C-alpha positions as CSV (number, residue, x, y, z in Angstrom):
1,M,88.8,-56.1,-94.7
2,T,92.4,-54.7,-95.9
3,N,93.8,-51.1,-95.3
4,W,95.5,-49.7,-98.2
5,I,97.9,-46.5,-97.9
6,R,99.9,-44.7,-100.2
7,F,102.9,-42.7,-98.5
8,R,106.0,-40.8,-98.7
9,D,109.2,-42.1,-96.9
10,A,112.0,-40.1,-95.0
11,E,113.7,-40.2,-98.3
12,G,111.0,-38.8,-100.2
13,R,110.4,-42.3,-101.7
14,I,106.8,-42.8,-102.4
15,G,105.1,-46.5,-101.9
16,F,102.4,-48.1,-101.0
17,G,101.1,-50.9,-98.8
18,T,98.7,-52.4,-96.0
19,L,98.4,-51.7,-92.6
20,D,98.9,-54.1,-89.8
21,Q,95.6,-54.9,-87.3
22,H,97.1,-52.2,-85.0
23,A,97.2,-49.4,-87.6
24,T,100.9,-48.8,-86.3
25,R,103.0,-50.4,-89.2
26,V,103.1,-50.5,-93.1
27,L,103.8,-53.7,-95.0
28,Q,105.1,-52.2,-98.4
29,Y,104.3,-53.9,-101.6
30,D,105.6,-53.9,-105.1
31,G,104.0,-53.6,-108.3
32,N,100.6,-52.0,-109.0
33,I,97.8,-51.6,-106.3
34,F,95.4,-52.5,-108.4
35,D,97.4,-55.5,-110.6
36,R,98.3,-58.3,-108.4
37,P,100.8,-56.2,-106.3
38,K,103.5,-58.6,-104.3
39,P,104.2,-58.1,-100.5
40,T,107.9,-57.2,-99.7
41,N,109.8,-57.9,-96.6
42,H,109.8,-54.6,-95.4
43,S,107.8,-52.6,-93.1
44,L,107.7,-49.0,-91.6
45,P,105.8,-47.4,-88.7
46,V,103.4,-45.3,-89.8
47,K,104.6,-42.3,-87.5
48,E,107.8,-42.1,-89.4
49,V,105.6,-41.7,-93.1
50,T,103.6,-39.1,-94.8
51,L,100.1,-40.4,-96.0
52,L,99.0,-39.4,-99.3
53,A,96.0,-39.9,-101.2
54,P,95.4,-43.6,-101.3
55,C,95.0,-43.7,-105.3
56,E,96.0,-41.1,-108.2
57,P,92.8,-41.1,-110.2
58,T,92.4,-40.0,-113.8
59,K,89.1,-38.2,-112.9
60,V,86.9,-37.6,-110.1
61,I,83.3,-37.9,-110.1
62,A,81.1,-36.2,-107.7
63,L,77.3,-36.9,-107.2
64,W,74.6,-34.4,-106.4
65,N,71.1,-35.6,-104.8
66,N,71.9,-39.4,-104.1
67,Y,70.3,-39.6,-100.6
68,Y,66.7,-39.7,-99.8
69,A,66.8,-37.6,-97.0
70,L,68.5,-34.7,-98.4
71,S,66.3,-35.4,-101.8
72,Q,63.1,-34.7,-99.5
73,K,64.6,-31.8,-97.3
74,L,65.7,-30.0,-101.0
75,D,61.7,-31.1,-102.3
76,K,63.4,-32.9,-105.2
77,A,62.5,-36.1,-106.8
78,P,65.0,-38.7,-106.7
79,P,67.1,-38.7,-110.0
80,Q,66.6,-41.4,-112.7
81,H,70.2,-41.4,-113.2
82,P,73.1,-40.4,-111.1
83,L,73.6,-36.6,-111.2
84,F,77.2,-35.8,-111.3
85,L,80.0,-33.3,-112.4
86,I,83.4,-34.2,-112.7
87,K,86.3,-32.7,-110.8
88,P,90.3,-32.7,-111.9
89,P,93.2,-35.0,-110.9
90,M,94.7,-32.0,-109.7
91,S,91.9,-31.4,-107.0
92,V,93.2,-34.5,-105.2
93,I,94.7,-34.2,-101.9
94,G,95.5,-36.7,-99.1
95,P,95.0,-37.1,-95.3
96,G,96.7,-34.2,-93.3
97,A,97.1,-31.7,-96.4
98,D,95.6,-28.1,-96.3
99,I,92.9,-27.1,-98.3
100,R,93.5,-23.6,-99.8
101,R,91.4,-21.0,-100.7
102,P,91.6,-19.9,-104.4
103,K,93.6,-16.5,-104.5
104,S,91.0,-15.0,-106.4
105,Y,88.3,-16.2,-104.3
106,Q,86.9,-14.7,-101.0
107,G,83.6,-16.2,-100.4
108,K,82.4,-19.0,-98.4
109,I,84.0,-22.3,-98.9
110,A,82.0,-25.7,-97.9
111,Y,82.5,-29.0,-96.8
112,E,80.6,-32.3,-97.8
113,G,81.7,-35.7,-96.1
114,E,81.0,-38.3,-98.2
115,L,81.9,-42.3,-99.0
116,G,83.9,-42.3,-102.2
117,I,84.4,-45.7,-104.3
118,V,87.8,-46.4,-105.9
119,I,87.7,-48.6,-109.0
120,G,89.9,-51.0,-109.5
121,K,89.1,-52.3,-113.1
122,T,88.7,-50.6,-116.5
123,C,84.6,-50.7,-117.1
124,S,82.9,-49.7,-119.9
125,N,79.0,-50.2,-120.1
126,A,79.3,-52.5,-116.8
127,T,76.5,-54.8,-116.2
128,P,75.7,-54.5,-112.1
129,E,77.8,-57.8,-111.5
130,E,80.7,-56.3,-113.6
131,A,80.4,-52.7,-111.9
132,E,80.7,-54.7,-108.2
133,A,83.9,-56.8,-109.1
134,A,84.9,-53.6,-110.4
135,I,85.1,-51.8,-107.4
136,F,88.5,-52.2,-105.6
137,G,87.5,-50.7,-102.0
138,Y,86.4,-47.2,-100.5
139,T,87.8,-44.4,-98.9
140,C,86.5,-41.1,-97.0
141,V,86.0,-37.9,-98.9
142,N,85.5,-34.2,-98.3
143,D,84.2,-32.6,-101.5
144,V,85.1,-28.7,-101.2
145,T,83.0,-26.2,-102.8
146,A,83.8,-22.6,-103.4
147,V,80.0,-22.1,-102.8
148,E,79.1,-18.3,-104.2
149,L,80.9,-19.4,-107.3
150,L,78.2,-22.0,-108.4
151,Q,75.4,-19.7,-109.3
152,E,78.0,-16.4,-109.8
153,D,76.7,-16.5,-113.8
154,P,73.0,-16.8,-113.8
155,N,73.3,-18.3,-117.3
156,F,75.4,-21.3,-116.4
157,A,75.8,-23.2,-112.9
158,Q,79.2,-23.5,-112.3
159,W,79.3,-26.8,-110.7
160,C,83.1,-28.2,-112.2
161,R,84.7,-24.3,-111.4
162,S,83.2,-24.1,-108.2
163,K,84.6,-27.8,-107.1
164,G,87.6,-28.2,-109.1
165,F,90.2,-25.6,-107.6
166,D,93.3,-27.7,-106.4
167,T,93.2,-29.3,-103.0
168,F,89.3,-29.1,-103.1
169,S,88.9,-33.2,-103.1
170,C,90.2,-34.4,-100.1
171,L,90.8,-38.5,-100.0
172,G,91.8,-40.8,-97.3
173,P,93.6,-41.9,-95.1
174,S,93.3,-45.5,-96.9
175,I,91.4,-47.4,-99.3
176,V,89.6,-50.3,-97.6
177,T,88.9,-53.7,-99.3
178,G,85.7,-55.6,-98.1
179,F,83.9,-53.0,-96.5
180,D,80.5,-53.1,-95.9
181,W,79.1,-49.6,-96.4
182,R,75.5,-50.4,-95.4
183,R,76.1,-50.7,-91.9
184,A,78.3,-47.3,-91.7
185,N,77.6,-43.8,-90.9
186,V,79.4,-41.0,-92.3
187,V,80.5,-38.7,-89.5
188,T,81.9,-35.1,-90.3
189,K,83.1,-32.8,-87.6
190,V,84.5,-28.9,-88.0
191,D,87.0,-28.1,-85.2
192,G,85.6,-30.9,-83.0
193,V,81.7,-30.1,-83.5
194,E,79.6,-32.7,-85.1
195,R,77.9,-31.0,-88.4
196,Q,76.8,-34.7,-90.3
197,N,75.6,-38.0,-89.3
198,Y,74.0,-39.9,-91.7
199,P,73.7,-43.6,-92.9
200,L,74.8,-44.8,-96.1
201,D,72.2,-47.1,-96.8
202,D,70.1,-44.0,-97.5
203,M,72.1,-43.8,-100.4
204,I,69.6,-43.5,-103.9
205,F,72.1,-45.2,-106.1
206,T,73.8,-47.9,-104.4
207,P,77.9,-48.0,-105.4
208,A,77.4,-51.0,-107.7
209,Q,74.3,-48.9,-109.6
210,Q,76.4,-45.9,-109.5
211,V,79.4,-47.6,-111.5
212,A,77.1,-49.5,-113.9
213,M,75.4,-46.2,-115.0
214,I,78.3,-43.8,-115.0
215,S,80.3,-46.6,-117.1
216,A,77.8,-46.1,-119.8
217,D,78.5,-42.6,-119.9
218,M,82.6,-42.9,-119.7
219,T,84.8,-45.5,-119.3
220,L,86.2,-45.9,-115.7
221,V,89.8,-47.0,-115.1
222,P,92.0,-48.3,-111.7
223,G,92.2,-45.3,-109.5
224,D,89.3,-43.4,-110.7
225,V,87.0,-42.1,-107.7
226,I,83.3,-41.7,-107.6
227,M,82.1,-39.3,-104.6
228,C,79.1,-40.9,-103.4
229,G,77.1,-37.6,-102.4
230,T,76.4,-36.1,-99.3
231,S,73.2,-35.9,-96.9
232,I,72.0,-33.3,-94.8
233,G,74.6,-30.9,-92.7
234,V,76.8,-29.3,-95.3
235,G,77.9,-26.2,-94.4
236,S,80.9,-23.5,-94.9
237,I,84.5,-23.1,-92.8
238,K,86.5,-20.6,-91.5
239,D,89.6,-20.2,-92.5
240,G,91.9,-22.3,-90.2
241,A,89.1,-24.8,-89.6
242,S,89.9,-28.4,-89.6
243,V,87.7,-30.9,-91.1
244,D,87.2,-34.6,-90.0
245,V,85.5,-37.1,-92.0
246,S,85.1,-40.4,-90.5
247,I,83.5,-43.9,-91.3
248,D,83.8,-46.6,-89.1
249,G,85.9,-49.2,-90.7
250,I,87.9,-46.8,-92.9
251,G,89.1,-44.5,-90.7
252,T,89.1,-40.4,-90.2
253,L,90.2,-37.8,-93.1
254,T,91.4,-35.0,-91.6
255,N,92.4,-31.5,-93.7
256,R,92.2,-28.1,-92.6
257,L,91.4,-25.0,-94.6
258,A,94.9,-23.0,-94.5
259,I,95.2,-19.5,-93.1
């Protein structure tokens, strides 16, 4: 497995590279992370850089009802096609960045700890094999929601509005290639208290199936992210609360709801 990160150095320059085995230094690369990047001879201590969202998606696709346990709890039949909404790129933040409450909204804000798929190759109408090859790697996700906006208008469920605010798509801390998602759990903690702990192999649509089926609806390009959906344990967070989303083999994504 390889851990890829994006960072800002002390001079404000943005770069990308891989973490060493101890996750204490980053080996910087040149070029495009998705197109044969070239290693340099330059490395930096991780503690001297600011981690950014590990990719810059043109769109974030967020799934709903993609776990059997949650489907059963909601008394919903498993879908025949991924059920999704699209979040804008402006909603993306990286590890350590604050989630900001919209000035126009004082209601409940919810967390959702998830696995994120990062696309590495352009794909459209992909076969399952092509879809698997198009997956660059995986990251941790916190899919944030302004809950009370979702059903504010009884005539129209506002999924995109309630989930599309700036800072409402938390990604990181890295993209891991060669990751075996079937053996991992998503663990979400709020202020250190565990709220979610669910197995990724309970997914209704596997990552390759998600990519294949969604690519029939729209072209996916390098850097795009698919949020695989969440399972049981979603809840609200208070202003000032810190949310940790951890997946063994990827790391821990931490973001705070700013006061």
